[in-house]
DODOLUM-850148 format. One record per residue: residue number from 1; residue in three letters; y negated, x negated, z negated of N, C-alpha, C, O in turn. Coordinates in pm, 1 decimal. Layout:
<recs>
REC  loza  base       n.Y       n.X       n.Z      ca.Y      ca.X      ca.Z       c.Y       c.X       c.Z       o.Y       o.X       o.Z
REC   NUM   ALA         Y         X         Z         Y         X         Z         Y         X         Z         Y         X         Z
...
</recs>
This chain:
<recs>
REC  loza  base       n.Y       n.X       n.Z      ca.Y      ca.X      ca.Z       c.Y       c.X       c.Z       o.Y       o.X       o.Z
REC     1   MET    8559.4   -2550.4    9675.7    8468.2   -2571.9    9754.1    8508.7   -2690.5    9862.5    8573.3   -2789.8    9829.1
REC     2   ASP    8462.1   -2666.1    9995.6    8519.1   -2750.1   10085.1    8404.4   -2871.9   10069.5    8292.9   -2860.3   10018.6
REC     3   ASN    8459.3   -2981.2   10123.1    8385.9   -3107.9   10105.0    8245.2   -3108.4   10174.7    8150.2   -3174.5   10132.7
REC     4   ASN    8241.8   -3024.9   10289.4    8130.1   -3034.3   10369.6    8026.4   -2905.4   10332.0    7936.5   -2873.4   10409.6
REC     5   ASP    8046.4   -2846.0   10222.8    7983.2   -2726.0   10188.1    7841.9   -2776.3   10162.7    7756.0   -2703.9   10213.1
REC     6   GLU    7795.5   -2885.3   10095.3    7665.1   -2929.7   10073.5    7596.8   -2965.0   10185.6    7482.2   -2927.3   10210.2
REC     7   LYS    7674.1   -3048.0   10266.3    7624.7   -3080.0   10403.8    7555.5   -2969.4   10489.7    7438.8   -2967.5   10528.9
REC     8   TYR    7651.5   -2880.5   10509.3    7592.5   -2738.8   10584.9    7507.8   -2662.0   10512.0    7425.8   -2598.2   10578.1
REC     9   MET    7504.7   -2649.8   10387.6    7401.8   -2565.4   10306.7    7277.6   -2652.6   10323.2    7179.2   -2580.4   10339.4
REC    10   ARG    7247.9   -2781.4   10324.7    7151.1   -2851.7   10356.8    7074.8   -2807.1   10485.8    6955.5   -2777.5   10493.2
REC    11   MET    7170.5   -2808.2   10588.9    7123.5   -2758.2   10704.0    7070.6   -2607.6   10714.1    6982.7   -2571.0   10792.2
REC    12   ALA    7136.7   -2528.0   10624.5    7079.5   -2389.9   10610.7    6947.2   -2410.8   10555.5    6847.9   -2365.1   10612.2
REC    13   LEU    6939.7   -2484.4   10436.6    6819.2   -2497.6   10364.8    6708.9   -2544.6   10445.4    6596.7   -2499.3   10423.1
REC    14   ALA    6731.5   -2647.3   10554.9    6626.5   -2685.8   10656.7    6582.2   -2572.9   10726.4    6461.0   -2560.7   10744.4
REC    15   GLU    6666.8   -2480.6   10772.6    6646.4   -2340.9   10845.9    6538.2   -2268.9   10756.4    6438.2   -2219.3   10808.2
REC    16   ALA    6562.4   -2264.5   10613.8    6497.9   -2178.0   10546.4    6357.9   -2246.1   10517.3    6262.9   -2177.7   10479.1
REC    17   LYS    6346.9   -2394.0   10538.0    6203.9   -2424.9   10526.5    6124.4   -2396.7   10666.8    6002.0   -2384.4   10668.3
REC    18   VAL    6200.7   -2388.1   10777.9    6115.9   -2354.7   10892.7    6076.5   -2196.3   10870.8    5963.5   -2160.6   10904.2
REC    19   ALA    6156.8   -2113.7   10822.3    6098.8   -1976.7   10782.8    5978.5   -1987.0   10692.7    5873.7   -1927.4   10717.6
REC    20   LEU    5995.0   -2060.0   10592.8    5881.5   -2082.1   10493.2    5758.9   -2122.5   10567.7    5659.1   -2054.8   10543.5
REC    21   ALA    5745.1   -2235.1   10667.2    5646.4   -2266.7   10728.4    5573.6   -2163.9   10821.0    5456.0   -2177.1   10854.8
REC    22   MET    5648.5   -2067.5   10856.4    5629.4   -1945.6   10931.2    5572.0   -1824.5   10862.0    5540.5   -1717.0   10913.0
REC    23   ASP    5563.7   -1867.2   10720.6    5534.4   -1759.0   10622.0    5637.7   -1627.8   10632.3    5603.2   -1510.9   10615.0
REC    24   GLU    5754.7   -1668.4   10660.4    5889.3   -1580.8   10648.5    5939.4   -1604.2   10508.4    5912.8   -1707.1   10446.3
REC    25   ILE    6012.7   -1506.2   10460.2    6099.5   -1521.7   10342.9    6187.1   -1626.5   10392.6    6242.9   -1625.0   10502.3
REC    26   PRO    6196.9   -1732.9   10289.8    6260.6   -1853.6   10332.8    6428.4   -1854.1   10303.8    6477.2   -1903.9   10202.4
REC    27   ILE    6500.1   -1795.4   10401.8    6626.4   -1805.3   10393.8    6675.5   -1850.5   10534.1    6631.4   -1807.6   10640.8
REC    28   GLY    6765.2   -1935.8   10519.7    6828.9   -1995.7   10633.2    6978.1   -2018.0   10646.9    7043.9   -2046.1   10546.7
REC    29   CYS    7033.6   -2007.2   10763.8    7185.5   -1986.7   10778.2    7237.0   -2067.1   10889.1    7171.0   -2085.0   10991.5
REC    30   VAL    7353.0   -2115.6   10870.8    7421.8   -2189.1   10999.0    7562.0   -2135.4   10997.0    7621.7   -2113.9   10891.5
REC    31   VAL    7615.8   -2113.2   11121.8    7752.5   -2099.0   11126.1    7829.7   -2200.6   11196.4    7797.0   -2235.7   11309.7
REC    32   VAL    7943.3   -2256.1   11128.1    8013.1   -2371.0   11155.4    8153.5   -2338.1   11207.9    8219.6   -2254.9   11145.7
REC    33   CYS    8199.2   -2390.9   11306.5    8342.8   -2347.8   11371.3    8398.3   -2498.5   11404.3    8335.0   -2576.4   11475.5
REC    34   ASP    8516.6   -2528.0   11347.6    8581.9   -2659.8   11372.5    8481.5   -2775.9   11366.6    8474.3   -2857.0   11458.8
REC    35   GLY    8418.6   -2781.6   11277.7    8320.4   -2901.3   11239.7    8194.4   -2901.5   11311.5    8112.9   -2992.6   11297.0
REC    36   GLN    8174.5   -2796.7   11392.9    8045.1   -2802.8   11486.8    7953.8   -2676.8   11448.2    8000.2   -2562.9   11452.9
REC    37   VAL    7827.1   -2701.8   11411.5    7745.8   -2593.8   11413.8    7726.4   -2513.4   11555.5    7686.6   -2567.7   11658.6
REC    38   ILE    7756.4   -2394.4   11545.0    7753.6   -2304.3   11670.4    7635.9   -2209.2   11679.5    7594.5   -2167.0   11787.5
REC    39   GLY    7576.3   -2172.5   11545.6    7472.0   -2107.8   11543.4    7388.3   -2122.4   11416.3    7431.6   -2152.3   11305.0
REC    40   ARG    7265.9   -2097.4   11448.9    7176.1   -2097.8   11327.8    7056.0   -2017.0   11329.5    7011.6   -1972.0   11435.1
REC    41   GLY    6999.9   -1996.0   11213.7    6896.4   -1880.8   11217.8    6812.6   -1916.3   11103.1    6844.7   -2005.8   11024.9
REC    42   HIS    6693.3   -1838.9   11091.3    6617.5   -1829.1   10978.2    6551.5   -1678.4   10993.9    6552.1   -1611.8   11097.4
REC    43   ASN    6492.2   -1639.2   10861.9    6436.5   -1500.7   10887.7    6313.0   -1522.6   10989.1    6237.4   -1619.5   10995.5
REC    44   LEU    6314.2   -1394.2   11073.4    6210.6   -1377.4   11152.5    6148.4   -1229.8   11163.3    6090.3   -1181.9   11260.7
REC    45   THR    6173.6   -1172.1   11044.9    6123.2   -1031.3   11038.0    5978.8    -997.7   11063.4    5943.1    -900.8   11130.3
REC    46   GLU    5900.0   -1081.7   11007.1    5745.2   -1072.5   11031.8    5712.9   -1103.5   11164.5    5640.1   -1024.2   11224.2
REC    47   ARG    5760.1   -1221.0   11231.8    5714.0   -1256.5   11366.4    5767.0   -1161.8   11452.3    5689.6   -1124.9   11540.7
REC    48   LEU    5888.1   -1107.2   11450.9    5936.3   -1005.8   11534.2    5915.3    -863.8   11500.2    5965.6    -771.9   11564.8
REC    49   GLN    5841.9    -848.8   11399.8    5831.0    -694.6   11331.9    5967.5    -636.3   11365.0    5980.1    -542.7   11443.9
REC    50   ASP    6062.6    -690.4   11306.7    6202.0    -634.3   11322.0    6283.4    -653.1   11184.7    6310.3    -767.3   11147.6
REC    51   VAL    6324.4    -536.6   11105.9    6394.1    -557.9   10981.2    6496.6    -609.4   10998.4    6555.4    -669.4   10908.4
REC    52   THR    6544.4    -596.5   11127.1    6704.2    -657.7   11128.1    6712.7    -799.2   11146.3    6821.5    -855.8   11136.3
REC    53   ALA    6586.8    -873.5   11177.2    6604.3   -1014.8   11215.0    6609.0   -1114.5   11102.8    6527.6   -1205.3   11086.0
REC    54   HIS    6724.5   -1084.8   11019.9    6754.0   -1161.2   10920.0    6823.5   -1292.0   10961.0    6888.4   -1288.7   11065.5
REC    55   ALA    6817.4   -1415.9   10885.9    6873.8   -1525.7   10909.2    7028.5   -1524.9   10974.8    7071.3   -1580.6   11075.9
REC    56   GLU    7096.0   -1437.4   10874.2    7238.7   -1415.6   10917.7    7272.0   -1364.3   11043.9    7366.2   -1400.5   11114.4
REC    57   MET    7165.0   -1252.8   11074.7    7192.7   -1194.1   11206.1    7145.1   -1282.9   11332.5    7199.3   -1270.0   11442.3
REC    58   GLN    7051.8   -1363.6   11311.6    7020.0   -1472.0   11418.4    7119.7   -1552.3   11428.4    7147.4   -1594.9   11540.6
REC    59   ALA    7199.9   -1593.8   11311.6    7292.9   -1699.0   11316.1    7435.8   -1654.6   11393.0    7500.6   -1722.2   11472.9
REC    60   ILE    7461.7   -1530.0   11347.2    7594.2   -1460.2   11403.3    7564.2   -1443.0   11560.1    7652.0   -1471.2   11641.6
REC    61   THR    7443.8   -1398.3   11598.6    7427.5   -1358.8   11748.1    7438.9   -1505.5   11807.8    7507.6   -1515.5   11909.4
REC    62   ALA    7383.5   -1613.7   11760.2    7381.9   -1733.8   11840.5    7532.1   -1800.9   11827.5    7568.3   -1875.0   11918.9
REC    63   ALA    7613.8   -1778.5   11724.2    7746.6   -1833.8   11731.3    7819.3   -1755.4   11818.7    7895.4   -1811.1   11897.8
REC    64   SER    7805.5   -1603.5   11816.9    7885.2   -1525.1   11912.8    7867.4   -1574.7   12067.9    7962.4   -1584.7   12145.6
REC    65   GLU    7733.4   -1603.7   12100.5    7695.5   -1647.7   12223.9    7769.3   -1759.0   12253.0    7831.4   -1760.4   12359.3
REC    66   THR    7775.3   -1866.0   12168.1    7820.3   -1990.0   12185.3    7981.4   -1975.8   12224.3    8030.3   -2023.7   12326.6
REC    67   LEU    8051.7   -1903.8   12127.5    8181.2   -1894.5   12152.0    8230.1   -1794.3   12258.3    8344.8   -1803.7   12302.2
REC    68   GLY    8137.0   -1689.4   12304.6    8177.1   -1595.6   12408.6    8240.4   -1481.8   12361.2    8290.7   -1400.6   12438.9
REC    69   GLY    8242.8   -1466.4   12222.6    8314.5   -1332.1   12171.2    8257.9   -1297.5   12042.5    8186.0   -1373.5   11977.7
REC    70   LYS    8289.7   -1189.5   12009.5    8239.7   -1135.1   11890.5    8318.1   -1160.7   11754.1    8270.2   -1115.6   11650.0
REC    71   TYR    8407.6   -1214.1   11752.9    8488.1   -1241.1   11636.8    8471.6   -1391.3   11602.8    8488.1   -1482.7   11683.6
REC    72   LEU    8434.1   -1406.0   11462.6    8424.6   -1531.8   11410.6    8517.3   -1594.1   11303.2    8483.3   -1679.3   11221.1
REC    73   ASP    8632.0   -1541.7   11316.0    8727.2   -1558.7   11216.1    8765.2   -1688.2   11188.6    8828.7   -1706.5   11084.8
REC    74   ARG    8738.1   -1787.9   11264.2    8766.2   -1944.9   11245.7    8642.1   -2014.3   11207.9    8633.0   -2136.8   11216.7
REC    75   CYS    8544.9   -1938.3   11165.4    8395.8   -1994.0   11128.9    8366.3   -1950.8   10988.1    8409.9   -1851.9   10929.3
REC    76   THR    8272.5   -2056.7   10939.1    8231.9   -2051.2   10810.5    8064.5   -2013.3   10840.2    8001.7   -2070.1   10929.6
REC    77   LEU    8016.8   -1931.0   10769.9    7869.7   -1890.2   10750.2    7801.6   -1941.2   10622.2    7839.5   -1916.7   10507.7
REC    78   TYR    7701.8   -2011.4   10655.7    7633.3   -2073.6   10519.2    7507.4   -2016.4   10520.3    7439.2   -2016.9   10622.9
REC    79   VAL    7463.6   -1959.4   10400.2    7337.9   -1891.0   10399.2    7277.4   -1933.5   10255.4    7350.2   -1958.1   10159.2
REC    80   THR    7150.0   -1938.8   10251.8    7075.8   -1992.5   10123.6    7084.5   -1891.2   10047.5    7102.8   -1929.7    9932.0
REC    81   VAL    7080.2   -1775.2   10056.1    7072.5   -1640.8    9952.9    7178.2   -1544.5    9996.2    7200.0   -1517.0   10114.2
REC    82   GLU    7240.0   -1497.0    9897.8    7339.3   -1384.9    9901.0    7286.0   -1278.8   10029.3    7172.2   -1233.2   10040.7
REC    83   PRO    7393.1   -1256.5   10112.9    7347.5   -1159.0   10203.4    7329.6   -1005.9   10159.4    7395.3    -956.6   10067.7
REC    84   CYS    7237.1    -938.2   10231.7    7219.5    -806.3   10188.7    7332.4    -741.5   10235.1    7427.8    -802.9   10282.7
REC    85   VAL    7326.0    -578.8   10220.3    7429.2    -504.4   10278.6    7440.8    -507.9   10418.7    7554.8    -518.1   10464.1
REC    86   MET    7333.4    -500.5   10506.4    7316.8    -510.0   10637.1    7401.8    -631.2   10695.6    7492.4    -615.5   10777.5
REC    87   CYS    7364.7    -745.0   10647.5    7420.6    -865.1   10682.8    7553.2    -882.4   10643.6    7629.3    -939.9   10721.4
REC    88   ALA    7601.5    -834.4   10514.4    7749.1    -820.5   10493.4    7821.6    -738.4   10574.7    7940.7    -761.5   10595.7
REC    89   GLY    7752.9    -625.9   10633.0    7839.8    -551.0   10737.8    7841.4    -632.2   10848.3    7957.0    -641.8   10889.6
REC    90   ALA    7752.8    -703.0   10922.5    7774.1    -765.3   11027.4    7856.4    -892.0   10999.8    7905.6    -941.8   11101.0
REC    91   ILE    7880.2    -950.8   10890.0    7967.1   -1056.7   10849.9    8105.4    -986.2   10874.8    8185.6   -1038.1   10952.3
REC    92   ALA    8132.2    -876.7   10814.6    8241.8    -809.5   10810.1    8286.6    -766.9   10953.1    8404.7    -774.7   10986.6
REC    93   TRP    8188.1    -721.4   11036.9    8242.7    -685.8   11180.0    8251.1    -815.2   11258.6    8318.0    -819.2   11361.8
REC    94   ALA    8195.3    -905.4   11219.9    8230.6   -1048.6   11307.0    8356.2   -1105.2   11243.7    8405.4   -1206.1   11294.3
REC    95   GLN    8408.0   -1053.7   11145.9    8542.2   -1105.0   11067.1    8539.3   -1247.0   11041.0    8639.0   -1317.4   11057.1
REC    96   LEU    8420.8   -1294.0   10998.7    8408.8   -1435.6   10955.0    8512.4   -1473.9   10852.1    8542.7   -1400.5   10758.0
REC    97   GLY    8566.5   -1595.8   10875.4    8656.1   -1644.5   10808.9    8607.8   -1674.5   10652.8    8674.6   -1645.7   10553.5
REC    98   ARG    8505.0   -1725.0   10652.4    8451.3   -1778.7   10527.6    8293.3   -1748.6   10517.3    8219.4   -1758.3   10615.3
REC    99   LEU    8251.4   -1713.5   10396.5    8102.2   -1713.9   10362.8    8082.3   -1787.3   10254.7    8145.6   -1773.5   10150.1
REC   100   VAL    7980.2   -1881.2   10277.4    7932.2   -1965.2   10158.4    7780.4   -1932.8   10148.0    7711.2   -1953.6   10247.6
REC   101   TYR    7719.0   -1879.6   10026.3    7603.9   -1887.0    9991.3    7553.2   -1956.6    9870.3    7634.1   -1996.8    9786.7
REC   102   GLY    7427.1   -1973.7    9854.7    7352.1   -2046.9    9751.8    7302.5   -1967.7    9632.2    7356.4   -1976.0    9521.9
REC   103   ALA    7201.5   -1893.4    9657.4    7143.2   -1832.7    9535.7    7197.1   -1693.7    9537.5    7212.5   -1640.2    9647.4
REC   104   ASP    7231.8   -1620.1    9413.6    7230.8   -1489.8    9396.2    7119.8   -1398.0    9442.1    7005.3   -1442.3    9433.2
REC   105   ASP    7135.4   -1292.8    9483.5    7017.4   -1190.2    9502.8    7030.6   -1062.8    9433.1    7057.1    -956.7    9489.7
REC   106   GLU    7010.3   -1077.7    9303.7    7034.8    -962.2    9204.8    6978.3    -844.0    9252.5    7042.4    -743.4    9221.8
REC   107   LYS    6869.2    -824.6    9323.7    6809.6    -700.5    9355.7    6830.6    -649.4    9485.9    6797.8    -535.6    9519.4
REC   108   ARG    6893.0    -744.7    9570.6    6906.6    -667.3    9726.9    7058.2    -729.1    9773.5    7103.9    -705.7    9885.4
REC   109   GLY    7116.9    -796.5    9690.5    7246.6    -852.9    9742.7    7360.2    -769.3    9749.8    7383.1    -696.1    9653.5
REC   110   TYR    7435.8    -768.0    9848.8    7550.2    -689.5    9890.6    7636.1    -668.3    9765.3    7678.1    -553.8    9749.1
REC   111   ARG    7666.4    -755.0    9680.4    7738.9    -737.5    9556.4    7697.7    -632.3    9473.3    7775.1    -566.2    9404.1
REC   112   ARG    7565.9    -615.0    9480.2    7525.5    -503.8    9375.0    7557.0    -370.6    9443.7    7613.8    -284.2    9377.0
REC   113   TYR    7522.3    -344.9    9581.5    7535.5    -220.3    9643.8    7661.6    -184.3    9723.9    7692.3     -67.4    9747.3
REC   114   ALA    7726.9    -281.3    9761.1    7846.7    -292.9    9831.6    7954.9    -389.7    9822.4    7996.9    -443.4    9925.0
REC   115   PRO    8009.2    -419.7    9694.3    8095.6    -540.7    9685.8    8218.5    -549.6    9777.5    8283.4    -653.7    9787.2
REC   116   GLU    8247.8    -439.4    9843.1    8358.3    -438.5    9924.0    8331.8    -438.9   10052.5    8418.7    -410.6   10134.9
REC   117   ALA    8200.0    -473.2   10088.0    8142.7    -457.4   10240.3    8218.5    -557.5   10334.0    8246.3    -524.5   10449.3
REC   118   LEU    8253.7    -688.4   10279.6    8297.2    -787.3   10357.8    8444.2    -766.1   10408.1    8523.1    -694.3   10346.6
REC   119   HIS    8477.6    -835.0   10527.5    8622.1    -826.7   10573.1    8705.6    -873.1   10449.7    8669.0    -966.6   10378.4
REC   120   PRO    8821.1    -801.4   10428.7    8918.6    -834.3   10335.1    8966.3    -979.2   10358.3    8988.3   -1035.0   10250.8
REC   121   LYS    8988.7   -1056.1   10464.8    9014.0   -1172.6   10472.7    8905.0   -1280.6   10448.4    8933.3   -1400.0   10439.0
REC   122   THR    8783.7   -1233.6   10439.2    8683.5   -1333.8   10424.4    8678.5   -1395.6   10281.9    8668.3   -1335.9   10174.7
REC   123   VAL    8689.4   -1545.1   10308.2    8696.1   -1596.1   10154.9    8541.1   -1627.1   10125.7    8472.8   -1659.0   10222.9
REC   124   VAL    8484.9   -1620.6   10008.3    8355.1   -1625.4    9950.7    8353.1   -1737.2    9846.6    8431.8   -1749.9    9752.8
REC   125   GLU    8242.0   -1822.7    9881.0    8223.3   -1927.9    9782.4    8064.0   -1909.3    9766.5    7989.9   -1882.2    9861.0
REC   126   HIS    8021.2   -1928.1    9630.4    7885.8   -1887.3    9608.3    7830.9   -1997.4    9504.4    7910.2   -2055.6    9430.3
REC   127   GLY    7704.0   -2022.0    9501.4    7648.6   -2131.2    9409.4    7614.0   -2248.4    9473.9    7561.5   -2336.3    9405.6
REC   128   VAL    7634.1   -2268.9    9599.3    7615.1   -2399.6    9650.0    7477.8   -2423.9    9667.2    7407.8   -2344.4    9730.0
REC   129   LEU    7426.8   -2541.0    9610.0    7287.6   -2557.2    9603.3    7202.3   -2453.1    9591.2    7106.4   -2435.1    9666.2
REC   130   SER    7240.2   -2366.0    9477.3    7167.5   -2235.8    9457.0    7025.0   -2261.4    9396.4    6934.2   -2180.5    9415.2
REC   131   ASP    7005.4   -2392.0    9313.1    6887.2   -2404.2    9261.4    6788.1   -2452.7    9354.4    6669.4   -2429.2    9331.7
REC   132   ASP    6828.2   -2526.7    9470.5    6731.4   -2549.3    9592.8    6675.2   -2428.5    9659.1    6559.5   -2410.8    9697.4
REC   133   ALA    6780.7   -2346.0    9665.9    6751.4   -2213.4    9735.7    6662.8   -2120.6    9653.6    6575.1   -2050.2    9703.7
REC   134   SER    6688.9   -2125.0    9537.7    6618.6   -2033.3    9443.7    6465.9   -2092.9    9430.9    6373.9   -2011.0    9430.6
REC   135   LEU    6436.3   -2233.2    9420.3    6315.3   -2289.7    9414.4    6234.0   -2237.0    9546.6    6117.7   -2198.9    9532.7
REC   136   LEU    6291.3   -2235.7    9663.3    6214.0   -2205.5    9778.1    6168.8   -2051.7    9759.2    6051.8   -2021.8    9783.1
REC   137   MET    6253.6   -1962.3    9719.8    6234.8   -1829.1    9721.0    6130.4   -1799.6    9613.5    6040.0   -1717.8    9630.6
REC   138   LYS    6148.5   -1874.4    9496.0    6036.8   -1849.1    9400.5    5898.0   -1901.1    9448.4    5795.5   -1836.4    9426.8
REC   139   ALA    5898.1   -2003.2    9504.8    5771.5   -2067.5    9537.1    5707.7   -1980.6    9643.2    5585.8   -1967.0    9632.4
REC   140   PHE    5760.6   -1926.6    9731.5    5731.8   -1813.1    9840.7    5668.6   -1681.1    9794.2    5571.6   -1625.6    9845.8
REC   141   PHE    5750.9   -1633.8    9671.4    5712.0   -1504.9    9619.3    5584.3   -1534.5    9520.5    5503.7   -1445.6    9493.2
REC   142   LYS    5573.6   -1669.6    9469.1    5467.9   -1690.1    9395.7    5341.1   -1693.0    9454.9    5243.7   -1647.3    9395.1
REC   143   LYS    5331.7   -1749.7    9583.3    5258.4   -1766.9    9664.3    5177.3   -1631.7    9717.9    5058.2   -1619.2    9746.5
REC   144   LYS    5291.3   -1530.6    9721.0    5251.8   -1412.0    9765.1    5203.0   -1306.2    9669.0    5160.9   -1197.5    9708.3
REC   145   ARG    5210.0   -1341.9    9538.7    5148.5   -1268.3    9424.8    5017.8   -1310.8    9372.0    4966.5   -1250.3    9277.9
</recs>
């Protein structure tokens, strides 16, 4: 684990809390390159009525715009919950150098349906502040039920 993983995951958790305040599924994401946050996002699927408006998609788009290119091989993506298959595909196409996520998603996570979806060079770290991410998710869904 990188020394800054908790720092950047806390930023992703702050994005998740923005989503929670908007009554969106509380998932947040930041993309970091050379020690700088170059993209951030949170779920916007309800607000935009767009099933592709996941936190990762928002952050990848912002990071690509910041760098002026589609490849993020020198970057790390921090996301509070394990990416879904769609987001794992985007992470692969962007050739992200590193993926760090908090909580596992046993129902919808990419590892269940497409464990080989990521780019072969992408390094994966999981479990960073997973309890914090899990608590946000559980609180959100408890309120919905």
